[in-house]
TORKOL-4160 file (C-alpha; in steps of 0.2 Angstrom, whole numbers, padded with zeros to 4 digits, m for minus):
463
<pt num="1" X="0000" Y="0000" Z="0000"/>
<pt num="2" X="0006" Y="0017" Z="m0004"/>
<pt num="3" X="0009" Y="0028" Z="0010"/>
<pt num="4" X="m0002" Y="0044" Z="0011"/>
<pt num="5" X="0009" Y="0059" Z="0008"/>
<pt num="6" X="0011" Y="0070" Z="0023"/>
<pt num="7" X="0003" Y="0087" Z="0023"/>
<pt num="8" X="0015" Y="0101" Z="0023"/>
<pt num="9" X="0002" Y="0112" Z="0032"/>
<pt num="10" X="0008" Y="0104" Z="0049"/>
<pt num="11" X="0025" Y="0112" Z="0047"/>
<pt num="12" X="0019" Y="0129" Z="0044"/>
<pt num="13" X="0019" Y="0141" Z="0058"/>
<pt num="14" X="0002" Y="0148" Z="0062"/>
<pt num="15" X="0000" Y="0164" Z="0072"/>
<pt num="16" X="m0014" Y="0159" Z="0085"/>
<pt num="17" X="m0013" Y="0175" Z="0094"/>
<pt num="18" X="m0029" Y="0184" Z="0096"/>
<pt num="19" X="m0027" Y="0202" Z="0092"/>
<pt num="20" X="m0043" Y="0212" Z="0097"/>
<pt num="21" X="m0044" Y="0230" Z="0091"/>
<pt num="22" X="m0050" Y="0243" Z="0104"/>
<pt num="23" X="m0067" Y="0249" Z="0097"/>
<pt num="24" X="m0072" Y="0260" Z="0112"/>
<pt num="25" X="m0056" Y="0267" Z="0121"/>
<pt num="26" X="m0066" Y="0279" Z="0132"/>
<pt num="27" X="m0078" Y="0267" Z="0139"/>
<pt num="28" X="m0085" Y="0262" Z="0156"/>
<pt num="29" X="m0094" Y="0248" Z="0163"/>
<pt num="30" X="m0108" Y="0249" Z="0176"/>
<pt num="31" X="m0114" Y="0234" Z="0187"/>
<pt num="32" X="m0132" Y="0239" Z="0191"/>
<pt num="33" X="m0139" Y="0235" Z="0208"/>
<pt num="34" X="m0154" Y="0239" Z="0219"/>
<pt num="35" X="m0145" Y="0250" Z="0232"/>
<pt num="36" X="m0129" Y="0254" Z="0224"/>
<pt num="37" X="m0120" Y="0254" Z="0207"/>
<pt num="38" X="m0102" Y="0249" Z="0204"/>
<pt num="39" X="m0093" Y="0259" Z="0190"/>
<pt num="40" X="m0077" Y="0254" Z="0182"/>
<pt num="41" X="m0066" Y="0265" Z="0170"/>
<pt num="42" X="m0049" Y="0261" Z="0162"/>
<pt num="43" X="m0035" Y="0261" Z="0175"/>
<pt num="44" X="m0026" Y="0275" Z="0166"/>
<pt num="45" X="m0041" Y="0287" Z="0167"/>
<pt num="46" X="m0041" Y="0288" Z="0186"/>
<pt num="47" X="m0031" Y="0282" Z="0201"/>
<pt num="48" X="m0047" Y="0274" Z="0208"/>
<pt num="49" X="m0054" Y="0265" Z="0193"/>
<pt num="50" X="m0068" Y="0257" Z="0202"/>
<pt num="51" X="m0080" Y="0267" Z="0212"/>
<pt num="52" X="m0097" Y="0263" Z="0221"/>
<pt num="53" X="m0112" Y="0275" Z="0220"/>
<pt num="54" X="m0128" Y="0275" Z="0228"/>
<pt num="55" X="m0145" Y="0274" Z="0219"/>
<pt num="56" X="m0151" Y="0291" Z="0224"/>
<pt num="57" X="m0152" Y="0304" Z="0210"/>
<pt num="58" X="m0139" Y="0315" Z="0218"/>
<pt num="59" X="m0127" Y="0301" Z="0218"/>
<pt num="60" X="m0131" Y="0297" Z="0199"/>
<pt num="61" X="m0127" Y="0315" Z="0194"/>
<pt num="62" X="m0111" Y="0313" Z="0204"/>
<pt num="63" X="m0107" Y="0297" Z="0194"/>
<pt num="64" X="m0110" Y="0306" Z="0178"/>
<pt num="65" X="m0099" Y="0321" Z="0183"/>
<pt num="66" X="m0085" Y="0308" Z="0187"/>
<pt num="67" X="m0087" Y="0299" Z="0171"/>
<pt num="68" X="m0085" Y="0316" Z="0162"/>
<pt num="69" X="m0070" Y="0321" Z="0171"/>
<pt num="70" X="m0062" Y="0304" Z="0166"/>
<pt num="71" X="m0066" Y="0308" Z="0147"/>
<pt num="72" X="m0078" Y="0293" Z="0146"/>
<pt num="73" X="m0089" Y="0293" Z="0130"/>
<pt num="74" X="m0098" Y="0276" Z="0130"/>
<pt num="75" X="m0105" Y="0266" Z="0145"/>
<pt num="76" X="m0111" Y="0248" Z="0145"/>
<pt num="77" X="m0123" Y="0241" Z="0158"/>
<pt num="78" X="m0135" Y="0227" Z="0160"/>
<pt num="79" X="m0153" Y="0228" Z="0159"/>
<pt num="80" X="m0156" Y="0222" Z="0177"/>
<pt num="81" X="m0175" Y="0223" Z="0181"/>
<pt num="82" X="m0180" Y="0241" Z="0181"/>
<pt num="83" X="m0165" Y="0247" Z="0191"/>
<pt num="84" X="m0156" Y="0253" Z="0176"/>
<pt num="85" X="m0169" Y="0265" Z="0170"/>
<pt num="86" X="m0164" Y="0280" Z="0181"/>
<pt num="87" X="m0146" Y="0277" Z="0177"/>
<pt num="88" X="m0150" Y="0276" Z="0159"/>
<pt num="89" X="m0160" Y="0293" Z="0159"/>
<pt num="90" X="m0147" Y="0302" Z="0169"/>
<pt num="91" X="m0132" Y="0297" Z="0158"/>
<pt num="92" X="m0142" Y="0300" Z="0142"/>
<pt num="93" X="m0146" Y="0317" Z="0148"/>
<pt num="94" X="m0128" Y="0321" Z="0151"/>
<pt num="95" X="m0124" Y="0316" Z="0133"/>
<pt num="96" X="m0116" Y="0298" Z="0136"/>
<pt num="97" X="m0119" Y="0284" Z="0123"/>
<pt num="98" X="m0127" Y="0271" Z="0134"/>
<pt num="99" X="m0126" Y="0252" Z="0128"/>
<pt num="100" X="m0140" Y="0242" Z="0136"/>
<pt num="101" X="m0133" Y="0225" Z="0137"/>
<pt num="102" X="m0142" Y="0208" Z="0138"/>
<pt num="103" X="m0136" Y="0199" Z="0154"/>
<pt num="104" X="m0136" Y="0182" Z="0145"/>
<pt num="105" X="m0121" Y="0189" Z="0134"/>
<pt num="106" X="m0110" Y="0193" Z="0149"/>
<pt num="107" X="m0114" Y="0179" Z="0161"/>
<pt num="108" X="m0098" Y="0169" Z="0157"/>
<pt num="109" X="m0087" Y="0179" Z="0170"/>
<pt num="110" X="m0072" Y="0169" Z="0174"/>
<pt num="111" X="m0068" Y="0166" Z="0192"/>
<pt num="112" X="m0078" Y="0171" Z="0207"/>
<pt num="113" X="m0092" Y="0183" Z="0203"/>
<pt num="114" X="m0092" Y="0200" Z="0213"/>
<pt num="115" X="m0099" Y="0217" Z="0209"/>
<pt num="116" X="m0082" Y="0224" Z="0207"/>
<pt num="117" X="m0076" Y="0211" Z="0194"/>
<pt num="118" X="m0093" Y="0212" Z="0186"/>
<pt num="119" X="m0091" Y="0230" Z="0181"/>
<pt num="120" X="m0073" Y="0227" Z="0176"/>
<pt num="121" X="m0079" Y="0212" Z="0165"/>
<pt num="122" X="m0092" Y="0223" Z="0157"/>
<pt num="123" X="m0079" Y="0237" Z="0153"/>
<pt num="124" X="m0067" Y="0224" Z="0146"/>
<pt num="125" X="m0080" Y="0217" Z="0134"/>
<pt num="126" X="m0087" Y="0234" Z="0129"/>
<pt num="127" X="m0069" Y="0241" Z="0125"/>
<pt num="128" X="m0066" Y="0228" Z="0112"/>
<pt num="129" X="m0084" Y="0229" Z="0105"/>
<pt num="130" X="m0090" Y="0212" Z="0110"/>
<pt num="131" X="m0107" Y="0218" Z="0117"/>
<pt num="132" X="m0122" Y="0222" Z="0107"/>
<pt num="133" X="m0133" Y="0236" Z="0111"/>
<pt num="134" X="m0151" Y="0231" Z="0115"/>
<pt num="135" X="m0166" Y="0238" Z="0105"/>
<pt num="136" X="m0175" Y="0253" Z="0114"/>
<pt num="137" X="m0189" Y="0262" Z="0105"/>
<pt num="138" X="m0189" Y="0281" Z="0104"/>
<pt num="139" X="m0195" Y="0291" Z="0119"/>
<pt num="140" X="m0213" Y="0294" Z="0112"/>
<pt num="141" X="m0215" Y="0276" Z="0109"/>
<pt num="142" X="m0209" Y="0272" Z="0127"/>
<pt num="143" X="m0223" Y="0283" Z="0134"/>
<pt num="144" X="m0236" Y="0275" Z="0123"/>
<pt num="145" X="m0229" Y="0258" Z="0129"/>
<pt num="146" X="m0231" Y="0263" Z="0147"/>
<pt num="147" X="m0249" Y="0268" Z="0145"/>
<pt num="148" X="m0253" Y="0252" Z="0135"/>
<pt num="149" X="m0245" Y="0241" Z="0147"/>
<pt num="150" X="m0253" Y="0249" Z="0162"/>
<pt num="151" X="m0270" Y="0247" Z="0153"/>
<pt num="152" X="m0266" Y="0229" Z="0150"/>
<pt num="153" X="m0262" Y="0226" Z="0169"/>
<pt num="154" X="m0279" Y="0234" Z="0173"/>
<pt num="155" X="m0288" Y="0222" Z="0160"/>
<pt num="156" X="m0279" Y="0207" Z="0168"/>
<pt num="157" X="m0285" Y="0213" Z="0185"/>
<pt num="158" X="m0303" Y="0215" Z="0180"/>
<pt num="159" X="m0303" Y="0198" Z="0172"/>
<pt num="160" X="m0297" Y="0191" Z="0189"/>
<pt num="161" X="m0311" Y="0200" Z="0197"/>
<pt num="162" X="m0323" Y="0192" Z="0185"/>
<pt num="163" X="m0316" Y="0175" Z="0189"/>
<pt num="164" X="m0318" Y="0178" Z="0208"/>
<pt num="165" X="m0336" Y="0184" Z="0205"/>
<pt num="166" X="m0340" Y="0168" Z="0196"/>
<pt num="167" X="m0332" Y="0158" Z="0210"/>
<pt num="168" X="m0342" Y="0166" Z="0223"/>
<pt num="169" X="m0358" Y="0164" Z="0213"/>
<pt num="170" X="m0354" Y="0145" Z="0211"/>
<pt num="171" X="m0352" Y="0144" Z="0230"/>
<pt num="172" X="m0369" Y="0151" Z="0233"/>
<pt num="173" X="m0375" Y="0139" Z="0219"/>
<pt num="174" X="m0381" Y="0154" Z="0209"/>
<pt num="175" X="m0378" Y="0147" Z="0191"/>
<pt num="176" X="m0380" Y="0164" Z="0182"/>
<pt num="177" X="m0364" Y="0161" Z="0172"/>
<pt num="178" X="m0373" Y="0145" Z="0164"/>
<pt num="179" X="m0387" Y="0155" Z="0156"/>
<pt num="180" X="m0379" Y="0171" Z="0151"/>
<pt num="181" X="m0363" Y="0173" Z="0142"/>
<pt num="182" X="m0356" Y="0188" Z="0151"/>
<pt num="183" X="m0360" Y="0191" Z="0169"/>
<pt num="184" X="m0352" Y="0209" Z="0168"/>
<pt num="185" X="m0364" Y="0214" Z="0154"/>
<pt num="186" X="m0379" Y="0224" Z="0155"/>
<pt num="187" X="m0390" Y="0210" Z="0162"/>
<pt num="188" X="m0377" Y="0202" Z="0173"/>
<pt num="189" X="m0372" Y="0218" Z="0182"/>
<pt num="190" X="m0390" Y="0223" Z="0184"/>
<pt num="191" X="m0394" Y="0206" Z="0192"/>
<pt num="192" X="m0379" Y="0207" Z="0203"/>
<pt num="193" X="m0382" Y="0224" Z="0209"/>
<pt num="194" X="m0400" Y="0219" Z="0213"/>
<pt num="195" X="m0394" Y="0204" Z="0223"/>
<pt num="196" X="m0382" Y="0215" Z="0233"/>
<pt num="197" X="m0396" Y="0227" Z="0236"/>
<pt num="198" X="m0406" Y="0213" Z="0245"/>
<pt num="199" X="m0417" Y="0207" Z="0231"/>
<pt num="200" X="m0420" Y="0188" Z="0233"/>
<pt num="201" X="m0435" Y="0184" Z="0223"/>
<pt num="202" X="m0428" Y="0175" Z="0208"/>
<pt num="203" X="m0442" Y="0180" Z="0196"/>
<pt num="204" X="m0440" Y="0198" Z="0200"/>
<pt num="205" X="m0422" Y="0196" Z="0197"/>
<pt num="206" X="m0425" Y="0187" Z="0180"/>
<pt num="207" X="m0436" Y="0202" Z="0175"/>
<pt num="208" X="m0420" Y="0212" Z="0174"/>
<pt num="209" X="m0413" Y="0202" Z="0159"/>
<pt num="210" X="m0412" Y="0211" Z="0143"/>
<pt num="211" X="m0423" Y="0206" Z="0129"/>
<pt num="212" X="m0408" Y="0200" Z="0118"/>
<pt num="213" X="m0404" Y="0186" Z="0131"/>
<pt num="214" X="m0407" Y="0170" Z="0122"/>
<pt num="215" X="m0411" Y="0161" Z="0139"/>
<pt num="216" X="m0429" Y="0160" Z="0144"/>
<pt num="217" X="m0436" Y="0169" Z="0159"/>
<pt num="218" X="m0439" Y="0152" Z="0168"/>
<pt num="219" X="m0421" Y="0147" Z="0165"/>
<pt num="220" X="m0414" Y="0163" Z="0172"/>
<pt num="221" X="m0425" Y="0161" Z="0187"/>
<pt num="222" X="m0420" Y="0143" Z="0190"/>
<pt num="223" X="m0401" Y="0149" Z="0190"/>
<pt num="224" X="m0404" Y="0163" Z="0203"/>
<pt num="225" X="m0409" Y="0152" Z="0218"/>
<pt num="226" X="m0395" Y="0151" Z="0230"/>
<pt num="227" X="m0390" Y="0150" Z="0248"/>
<pt num="228" X="m0386" Y="0169" Z="0250"/>
<pt num="229" X="m0373" Y="0166" Z="0264"/>
<pt num="230" X="m0368" Y="0183" Z="0272"/>
<pt num="231" X="m0349" Y="0181" Z="0270"/>
<pt num="232" X="m0351" Y="0176" Z="0252"/>
<pt num="233" X="m0362" Y="0191" Z="0248"/>
<pt num="234" X="m0348" Y="0202" Z="0257"/>
<pt num="235" X="m0335" Y="0195" Z="0245"/>
<pt num="236" X="m0346" Y="0197" Z="0230"/>
<pt num="237" X="m0349" Y="0216" Z="0235"/>
<pt num="238" X="m0330" Y="0219" Z="0236"/>
<pt num="239" X="m0327" Y="0210" Z="0219"/>
<pt num="240" X="m0340" Y="0220" Z="0210"/>
<pt num="241" X="m0333" Y="0236" Z="0218"/>
<pt num="242" X="m0315" Y="0231" Z="0212"/>
<pt num="243" X="m0322" Y="0227" Z="0195"/>
<pt num="244" X="m0330" Y="0244" Z="0193"/>
<pt num="245" X="m0314" Y="0253" Z="0199"/>
<pt num="246" X="m0303" Y="0244" Z="0186"/>
<pt num="247" X="m0316" Y="0249" Z="0173"/>
<pt num="248" X="m0314" Y="0267" Z="0178"/>
<pt num="249" X="m0295" Y="0265" Z="0178"/>
<pt num="250" X="m0296" Y="0258" Z="0160"/>
<pt num="251" X="m0306" Y="0273" Z="0154"/>
<pt num="252" X="m0293" Y="0284" Z="0162"/>
<pt num="253" X="m0279" Y="0275" Z="0153"/>
<pt num="254" X="m0289" Y="0277" Z="0137"/>
<pt num="255" X="m0290" Y="0295" Z="0139"/>
<pt num="256" X="m0271" Y="0297" Z="0142"/>
<pt num="257" X="m0268" Y="0285" Z="0128"/>
<pt num="258" X="m0278" Y="0296" Z="0116"/>
<pt num="259" X="m0270" Y="0312" Z="0122"/>
<pt num="260" X="m0253" Y="0305" Z="0118"/>
<pt num="261" X="m0257" Y="0297" Z="0101"/>
<pt num="262" X="m0263" Y="0315" Z="0096"/>
<pt num="263" X="m0246" Y="0322" Z="0099"/>
<pt num="264" X="m0237" Y="0309" Z="0088"/>
<pt num="265" X="m0233" Y="0314" Z="0070"/>
<pt num="266" X="m0245" Y="0311" Z="0056"/>
<pt num="267" X="m0237" Y="0299" Z="0043"/>
<pt num="268" X="m0251" Y="0297" Z="0031"/>
<pt num="269" X="m0251" Y="0305" Z="0014"/>
<pt num="270" X="m0262" Y="0320" Z="0012"/>
<pt num="271" X="m0280" Y="0315" Z="0006"/>
<pt num="272" X="m0276" Y="0296" Z="0010"/>
<pt num="273" X="m0292" Y="0289" Z="0018"/>
<pt num="274" X="m0293" Y="0276" Z="0031"/>
<pt num="275" X="m0296" Y="0259" Z="0022"/>
<pt num="276" X="m0312" Y="0251" Z="0026"/>
<pt num="277" X="m0312" Y="0239" Z="0040"/>
<pt num="278" X="m0314" Y="0220" Z="0037"/>
<pt num="279" X="m0331" Y="0214" Z="0041"/>
<pt num="280" X="m0326" Y="0197" Z="0047"/>
<pt num="281" X="m0314" Y="0203" Z="0060"/>
<pt num="282" X="m0318" Y="0207" Z="0078"/>
<pt num="283" X="m0309" Y="0221" Z="0087"/>
<pt num="284" X="m0308" Y="0212" Z="0103"/>
<pt num="285" X="m0318" Y="0213" Z="0119"/>
<pt num="286" X="m0306" Y="0224" Z="0128"/>
<pt num="287" X="m0303" Y="0236" Z="0114"/>
<pt num="288" X="m0305" Y="0255" Z="0118"/>
<pt num="289" X="m0322" Y="0261" Z="0114"/>
<pt num="290" X="m0321" Y="0279" Z="0118"/>
<pt num="291" X="m0311" Y="0284" Z="0102"/>
<pt num="292" X="m0306" Y="0277" Z="0085"/>
<pt num="293" X="m0290" Y="0268" Z="0090"/>
<pt num="294" X="m0288" Y="0260" Z="0072"/>
<pt num="295" X="m0289" Y="0278" Z="0064"/>
<pt num="296" X="m0276" Y="0284" Z="0076"/>
<pt num="297" X="m0264" Y="0270" Z="0073"/>
<pt num="298" X="m0266" Y="0272" Z="0054"/>
<pt num="299" X="m0262" Y="0291" Z="0056"/>
<pt num="300" X="m0246" Y="0288" Z="0066"/>
<pt num="301" X="m0240" Y="0273" Z="0056"/>
<pt num="302" X="m0246" Y="0277" Z="0038"/>
<pt num="303" X="m0253" Y="0260" Z="0036"/>
<pt num="304" X="m0267" Y="0249" Z="0043"/>
<pt num="305" X="m0260" Y="0233" Z="0051"/>
<pt num="306" X="m0277" Y="0226" Z="0053"/>
<pt num="307" X="m0279" Y="0223" Z="0035"/>
<pt num="308" X="m0267" Y="0208" Z="0038"/>
<pt num="309" X="m0278" Y="0193" Z="0042"/>
<pt num="310" X="m0277" Y="0187" Z="0060"/>
<pt num="311" X="m0271" Y="0204" Z="0067"/>
<pt num="312" X="m0285" Y="0214" Z="0075"/>
<pt num="313" X="m0283" Y="0232" Z="0083"/>
<pt num="314" X="m0277" Y="0225" Z="0100"/>
<pt num="315" X="m0263" Y="0216" Z="0091"/>
<pt num="316" X="m0258" Y="0230" Z="0081"/>
<pt num="317" X="m0258" Y="0242" Z="0096"/>
<pt num="318" X="m0247" Y="0230" Z="0105"/>
<pt num="319" X="m0235" Y="0228" Z="0091"/>
<pt num="320" X="m0233" Y="0247" Z="0088"/>
<pt num="321" X="m0232" Y="0251" Z="0107"/>
<pt num="322" X="m0218" Y="0238" Z="0109"/>
<pt num="323" X="m0207" Y="0241" Z="0093"/>
<pt num="324" X="m0213" Y="0258" Z="0086"/>
<pt num="325" X="m0217" Y="0263" Z="0068"/>
<pt num="326" X="m0199" Y="0266" Z="0063"/>
<pt num="327" X="m0193" Y="0250" Z="0055"/>
<pt num="328" X="m0177" Y="0258" Z="0049"/>
<pt num="329" X="m0168" Y="0253" Z="0065"/>
<pt num="330" X="m0169" Y="0235" Z="0059"/>
<pt num="331" X="m0158" Y="0232" Z="0043"/>
<pt num="332" X="m0170" Y="0219" Z="0036"/>
<pt num="333" X="m0186" Y="0209" Z="0040"/>
<pt num="334" X="m0175" Y="0194" Z="0045"/>
<pt num="335" X="m0167" Y="0205" Z="0058"/>
<pt num="336" X="m0184" Y="0210" Z="0064"/>
<pt num="337" X="m0190" Y="0192" Z="0065"/>
<pt num="338" X="m0174" Y="0187" Z="0074"/>
<pt num="339" X="m0177" Y="0202" Z="0087"/>
<pt num="340" X="m0194" Y="0195" Z="0091"/>
<pt num="341" X="m0187" Y="0177" Z="0093"/>
<pt num="342" X="m0197" Y="0170" Z="0079"/>
<pt num="343" X="m0182" Y="0163" Z="0069"/>
<pt num="344" X="m0174" Y="0146" Z="0070"/>
<pt num="345" X="m0159" Y="0146" Z="0082"/>
<pt num="346" X="m0151" Y="0129" Z="0079"/>
<pt num="347" X="m0136" Y="0125" Z="0090"/>
<pt num="348" X="m0123" Y="0115" Z="0080"/>
<pt num="349" X="m0107" Y="0107" Z="0086"/>
<pt num="350" X="m0096" Y="0094" Z="0077"/>
<pt num="351" X="m0107" Y="0097" Z="0061"/>
<pt num="352" X="m0122" Y="0090" Z="0070"/>
<pt num="353" X="m0137" Y="0099" Z="0077"/>
<pt num="354" X="m0139" Y="0096" Z="0095"/>
<pt num="355" X="m0153" Y="0108" Z="0099"/>
<pt num="356" X="m0167" Y="0115" Z="0088"/>
<pt num="357" X="m0179" Y="0129" Z="0092"/>
<pt num="358" X="m0180" Y="0148" Z="0093"/>
<pt num="359" X="m0172" Y="0160" Z="0104"/>
<pt num="360" X="m0179" Y="0162" Z="0122"/>
<pt num="361" X="m0186" Y="0180" Z="0120"/>
<pt num="362" X="m0199" Y="0188" Z="0131"/>
<pt num="363" X="m0207" Y="0200" Z="0119"/>
<pt num="364" X="m0225" Y="0206" Z="0120"/>
<pt num="365" X="m0225" Y="0210" Z="0101"/>
<pt num="366" X="m0220" Y="0192" Z="0098"/>
<pt num="367" X="m0234" Y="0186" Z="0109"/>
<pt num="368" X="m0247" Y="0196" Z="0100"/>
<pt num="369" X="m0241" Y="0189" Z="0083"/>
<pt num="370" X="m0242" Y="0171" Z="0090"/>
<pt num="371" X="m0260" Y="0175" Z="0096"/>
<pt num="372" X="m0264" Y="0182" Z="0079"/>
<pt num="373" X="m0257" Y="0167" Z="0070"/>
<pt num="374" X="m0268" Y="0156" Z="0081"/>
<pt num="375" X="m0283" Y="0165" Z="0076"/>
<pt num="376" X="m0280" Y="0160" Z="0058"/>
<pt num="377" X="m0285" Y="0142" Z="0061"/>
<pt num="378" X="m0303" Y="0144" Z="0054"/>
<pt num="379" X="m0299" Y="0159" Z="0042"/>
<pt num="380" X="m0305" Y="0156" Z="0024"/>
<pt num="381" X="m0290" Y="0167" Z="0018"/>
<pt num="382" X="m0273" Y="0164" Z="0010"/>
<pt num="383" X="m0264" Y="0165" Z="0027"/>
<pt num="384" X="m0277" Y="0154" Z="0035"/>
<pt num="385" X="m0274" Y="0141" Z="0021"/>
<pt num="386" X="m0255" Y="0142" Z="0024"/>
<pt num="387" X="m0257" Y="0140" Z="0043"/>
<pt num="388" X="m0268" Y="0125" Z="0041"/>
<pt num="389" X="m0255" Y="0117" Z="0029"/>
<pt num="390" X="m0241" Y="0121" Z="0041"/>
<pt num="391" X="m0251" Y="0114" Z="0056"/>
<pt num="392" X="m0254" Y="0098" Z="0047"/>
<pt num="393" X="m0236" Y="0095" Z="0043"/>
<pt num="394" X="m0227" Y="0103" Z="0058"/>
<pt num="395" X="m0239" Y="0102" Z="0072"/>
<pt num="396" X="m0248" Y="0116" Z="0081"/>
<pt num="397" X="m0233" Y="0124" Z="0091"/>
<pt num="398" X="m0221" Y="0125" Z="0077"/>
<pt num="399" X="m0234" Y="0130" Z="0065"/>
<pt num="400" X="m0239" Y="0145" Z="0076"/>
<pt num="401" X="m0221" Y="0150" Z="0077"/>
<pt num="402" X="m0219" Y="0149" Z="0058"/>
<pt num="403" X="m0235" Y="0159" Z="0055"/>
<pt num="404" X="m0230" Y="0172" Z="0067"/>
<pt num="405" X="m0214" Y="0174" Z="0058"/>
<pt num="406" X="m0223" Y="0176" Z="0042"/>
<pt num="407" X="m0234" Y="0190" Z="0050"/>
<pt num="408" X="m0219" Y="0198" Z="0057"/>
<pt num="409" X="m0212" Y="0200" Z="0039"/>
<pt num="410" X="m0228" Y="0207" Z="0033"/>
<pt num="411" X="m0229" Y="0220" Z="0047"/>
<pt num="412" X="m0211" Y="0225" Z="0044"/>
<pt num="413" X="m0214" Y="0228" Z="0025"/>
<pt num="414" X="m0230" Y="0238" Z="0029"/>
<pt num="415" X="m0222" Y="0249" Z="0042"/>
<pt num="416" X="m0205" Y="0251" Z="0033"/>
<pt num="417" X="m0211" Y="0253" Z="0015"/>
<pt num="418" X="m0229" Y="0258" Z="0017"/>
<pt num="419" X="m0235" Y="0243" Z="0007"/>
<pt num="420" X="m0253" Y="0238" Z="0008"/>
<pt num="421" X="m0258" Y="0220" Z="0011"/>
<pt num="422" X="m0270" Y="0212" Z="m0001"/>
<pt num="423" X="m0277" Y="0194" Z="0002"/>
<pt num="424" X="m0277" Y="0183" Z="m0013"/>
<pt num="425" X="m0288" Y="0171" Z="m0006"/>
<pt num="426" X="m0288" Y="0153" Z="0000"/>
<pt num="427" X="m0290" Y="0146" Z="m0018"/>
<pt num="428" X="m0275" Y="0155" Z="m0024"/>
<pt num="429" X="m0264" Y="0147" Z="m0011"/>
<pt num="430" X="m0271" Y="0130" Z="m0014"/>
<pt num="431" X="m0267" Y="0131" Z="m0033"/>
<pt num="432" X="m0250" Y="0139" Z="m0029"/>
<pt num="433" X="m0246" Y="0124" Z="m0017"/>
<pt num="434" X="m0252" Y="0112" Z="m0030"/>
<pt num="435" X="m0241" Y="0119" Z="m0044"/>
<pt num="436" X="m0226" Y="0119" Z="m0032"/>
<pt num="437" X="m0229" Y="0100" Z="m0028"/>
<pt num="438" X="m0230" Y="0096" Z="m0047"/>
<pt num="439" X="m0214" Y="0105" Z="m0050"/>
<pt num="440" X="m0205" Y="0096" Z="m0036"/>
<pt num="441" X="m0212" Y="0079" Z="m0042"/>
<pt num="442" X="m0206" Y="0083" Z="m0060"/>
<pt num="443" X="m0189" Y="0087" Z="m0053"/>
<pt num="444" X="m0188" Y="0071" Z="m0043"/>
<pt num="445" X="m0194" Y="0061" Z="m0058"/>
<pt num="446" X="m0180" Y="0069" Z="m0069"/>
<pt num="447" X="m0167" Y="0064" Z="m0056"/>
<pt num="448" X="m0173" Y="0046" Z="m0056"/>
<pt num="449" X="m0173" Y="0045" Z="m0075"/>
<pt num="450" X="m0192" Y="0045" Z="m0076"/>
<pt num="451" X="m0205" Y="0054" Z="m0086"/>
<pt num="452" X="m0220" Y="0061" Z="m0076"/>
<pt num="453" X="m0237" Y="0063" Z="m0086"/>
<pt num="454" X="m0251" Y="0072" Z="m0078"/>
<pt num="455" X="m0268" Y="0064" Z="m0079"/>
<pt num="456" X="m0282" Y="0076" Z="m0085"/>
<pt num="457" X="m0293" Y="0083" Z="m0071"/>
<pt num="458" X="m0310" Y="0076" Z="m0072"/>
<pt num="459" X="m0318" Y="0091" Z="m0064"/>
<pt num="460" X="m0311" Y="0103" Z="m0077"/>
<pt num="461" X="m0324" Y="0108" Z="m0091"/>
<pt num="462" X="m0311" Y="0103" Z="m0105"/>
<pt num="463" X="m0309" Y="0085" Z="m0100"/>
């Protein structure tokens, strides 16, 4: 056997030294804490390169003054809870370029972890440009996001009150929730208030039902016979009061939300009317009713995201409140989908994939897109047909993620380029899918040396 010739590459001297270029020479690293913050600057900038500052505003301004005296231009810090917000605001007001860093990118600190070593480690990584700045929308979008998130908290609290009201009614064996769909509607609240006022005659209570209730008067009366225990009535009274308070808070949030939306710039073209709303799409039970939210979103974004099948006004508001309307901050739609955590993130080692899935990202916009994708299950549209095809092939969880990825790309195109979405219909998708399958079968037959002939379709008029 011939001996395999030895490769000459093993004799070559390879320079394995890692030369890292200094990207940010005038940098600092801050370890954010609840009571104090540790700040590190390069050793040549100050004789005491690591200092500790309290979390009070006076100390934060003293921190900024010290960083200015050291000639610092950029600062890197982790997004720890909400403790970073005051530091971020003070430093940006003083003119520093602040890098908000994901803590997962800096967790591999060698040795024993301390606050002092943590800020020095952040400084070292940031100096060589090894940390990516996290996305943060403009200030006006942050204000919009704060109003919308607060409103969402009130809606969740009101929903919890409804659940506790239903629980108390069940304990009293008042089965009102079984005969009317919503106990917080006009009929439900009228009956509950009459019960709390002392009315116990079930037929008088049934007479308070609206004429549009499908249940008969006798059915409603049968459901309103309970034990009327004193402690349960007390709990019911408190839950009803809480529910009304949360409804009032939601109305106040809507007022503040409208006032802020009216201060945002108009991005619509002059004379461009609002597209007609789709008749088969619900706005959502918790959508604001005091003003036209869809019209305001169209004005500030220049496009109507609700034209996309599956996205209602609540989803559109959540997306805009979380990422804003300026998509130029994302280089492409693929970057936008990756930011939302809707792209594959396969972990490969040794040429083999040992983990499949998407990035673990907690993003409310991604959650809204997943909810929109789920609603396409019974949609007789192009996107609905695509979702059902993906669901039958991949299963529900992966199909929802894939469909949310598609919706994210559509949202990016509409907000970035002002495009309008046009649904081509379910039949168009089915025919397109059929043509793709025929094309792939022809290709496979050609690779196998076969000739594929299509049989005539018996349903076509020419057959």
